[in-house]
C-alpha positions in Angstrom: 10.2 192.4 28.7 12.1 189.2 28.9 15.6 190.5 28.8 17.4 192.9 31.1 18.5 195.9 29.1 21.3 198.3 30.0 22.2 201.6 28.3 25.9 202.1 28.4 25.5 205.9 28.3 24.7 208.8 30.6 23.2 210.8 27.7 19.8 212.1 28.9 18.8 212.4 25.2 19.4 208.6 24.6 17.7 207.7 27.8 14.7 209.8 26.8 14.4 208.2 23.4 14.3 204.7 25.0 11.8 205.8 27.7 9.5 207.5 25.2 9.5 204.2 23.2 8.4 202.3 26.3 11.7 200.6 26.8 13.0 200.1 30.4 16.8 200.2 30.3 19.0 201.0 33.3 21.7 203.6 32.5 25.2 202.5 33.5 27.6 204.7 31.6 30.9 203.3 30.4 34.0 204.7 32.1 36.3 204.2 29.1 38.3 207.1 27.9 36.9 207.7 24.5 39.8 209.7 23.2 42.2 206.9 24.2 40.1 204.4 22.3 39.9 206.8 19.3 43.6 207.7 19.2 44.9 204.7 17.3 42.1 205.1 14.7 43.3 208.6 13.7 46.3 207.4 11.8 44.7 204.2 10.5 42.5 206.0 7.9 39.3 204.9 9.7 36.2 206.7 8.4 33.8 208.5 10.8 31.3 205.7 10.7 34.0 203.2 11.6 35.2 205.4 14.5 31.6 205.6 15.7 31.2 201.8 15.6 34.5 201.2 17.4 33.5 203.6 20.2 30.0 202.3 20.5 31.2 198.7 20.7 33.9 199.5 23.2 31.3 201.1 25.5 28.8 198.2 25.1 31.4 195.5 25.7 32.9 197.4 28.7 29.5 197.7 30.5 28.4 194.2 29.5 31.3 192.7 31.4 29.7 194.2 34.6 26.2 192.8 33.9 26.4 189.1 33.1 23.4 188.0 31.0 22.1 191.5 30.3 21.8 192.9 26.8 23.8 196.2 26.7 23.2 199.0 24.3 26.2 201.0 23.4 26.0 204.1 21.3 28.3 206.8 19.9 28.2 209.6 17.4 30.9 211.2 15.3 30.5 214.6 13.7 32.6 215.3 10.7 32.9 218.5 8.6 35.2 218.2 5.6 38.1 216.0 6.7 37.9 217.1 10.3 36.2 215.2 13.2 34.9 217.5 16.0 34.4 216.6 19.6 32.1 218.1 22.3 33.2 221.6 23.2 34.8 222.0 26.6 33.4 225.4 27.2 31.3 228.2 25.6 34.3 229.6 23.7 34.7 226.1 22.2 31.0 226.0 21.3 31.4 229.4 19.6 34.3 228.1 17.5 32.4 225.0 16.6 29.4 227.0 15.4 31.6 229.3 13.4 33.2 226.3 11.7 29.8 224.8 10.9 28.3 228.1 9.6 27.2 227.9 6.0 28.5 224.3 5.6 27.2 220.8 5.6 28.4 218.4 8.3 27.7 214.7 8.8 26.6 212.8 11.9 27.5 209.1 12.0 25.5 207.5 14.8 26.4 203.9 15.8 24.6 201.5 18.1 25.9 198.2 19.3 24.4 195.4 21.4 26.7 193.4 23.6 26.2 190.5 25.9 28.7 188.9 28.3 31.6 190.9 27.0 31.0 190.3 23.3 29.3 192.5 20.6 26.4 190.6 19.1 25.0 193.3 16.7 26.2 196.5 15.1 24.6 199.3 13.1 25.5 202.8 12.0 23.3 205.5 10.4 24.3 208.8 8.8 22.5 212.2 8.8 23.7 215.4 7.1 22.9 218.9 8.3 23.5 222.2 6.5 23.8 225.3 8.6 22.7 228.8 7.5 25.4 231.4 7.3 25.7 232.6 10.9 27.2 235.9 11.9 29.3 236.1 15.1 26.7 238.2 16.8 24.0 235.7 15.9 26.1 232.9 17.3 26.6 234.9 20.5 22.9 235.5 20.9 22.1 231.8 20.3 24.7 230.6 22.9 23.4 233.2 25.5 19.8 231.8 25.2 20.7 228.1 24.7 23.1 228.1 27.7 25.4 225.4 28.9 23.2 222.7 27.5 25.0 223.1 24.2 28.1 221.6 25.8 26.4 218.2 26.0 26.3 218.0 22.2 29.2 217.5 19.8 27.9 220.2 17.4 26.9 222.6 20.2 23.2 222.4 19.3 20.2 220.2 19.9 18.0 219.8 16.8 15.0 219.2 19.1 15.5 222.7 20.6 16.9 226.1 19.6 19.5 224.4 17.4 16.9 223.9 14.7 17.0 227.6 14.0 20.6 227.3 12.9 19.8 225.0 10.0 18.7 225.3 6.4 18.6 221.6 5.4 18.6 218.2 7.0 19.0 214.7 5.4 18.4 211.7 7.7 16.2 210.9 10.6 15.9 212.7 13.9 17.0 209.6 15.9 20.3 209.5 14.0 20.8 213.2 14.7 20.1 212.8 18.4 22.5 209.9 18.6 20.6 206.6 18.7 19.2 205.0 15.5 15.9 203.8 17.1 14.2 202.0 14.2 17.1 199.5 13.5 17.6 199.1 17.3 13.9 198.4 17.9 13.8 195.9 15.1 16.8 194.0 16.5 15.5 194.1 20.1 12.2 192.7 18.8 13.9 189.9 16.8 15.7 188.9 19.9 12.6 188.9 22.0 14.0 191.6 24.2 10.9 193.8 23.7 7.3 192.9 22.8 5.8 194.4 19.6 
């Protein structure tokens, strides 16, 4: 590897995706307040994919200013259902409400990835996946949360598709990487073209 890579995220899921692909990237999470960055976008008519890109870029640029010369990977994901954008649940009651809202409906995940260097974004990409949930009864949601545990609070939709969450779903469109929150194939292609990774 000829380029220092930094992941501007504390997400263990994103770290695992990079590690499994043989990419050594030090994790240095951005300290930006995402809700403050997002607030002006709410009244601007920004679409979920635009919001995801703005947040991913803000994180990447923020961290790149701390690591001169490094290539910083910033990522963010926005979940939308109907006209509503959801955020990570604060507690298990919030997770229960999220799952009730998603029950029997299709929601969209816009996952953005941005590369930044020396305080400037140098590449941007966003991918979309769509997930349809089965009709879930309140007791079924309660049983799922009891088994899945606090780990659901790390995900905006209160599920992990690579775990028990897959049992909530009836249909998926899009790739697994987009659902987890890091579009790997376009990212790998860009890192390869920049000589940041071999092969």
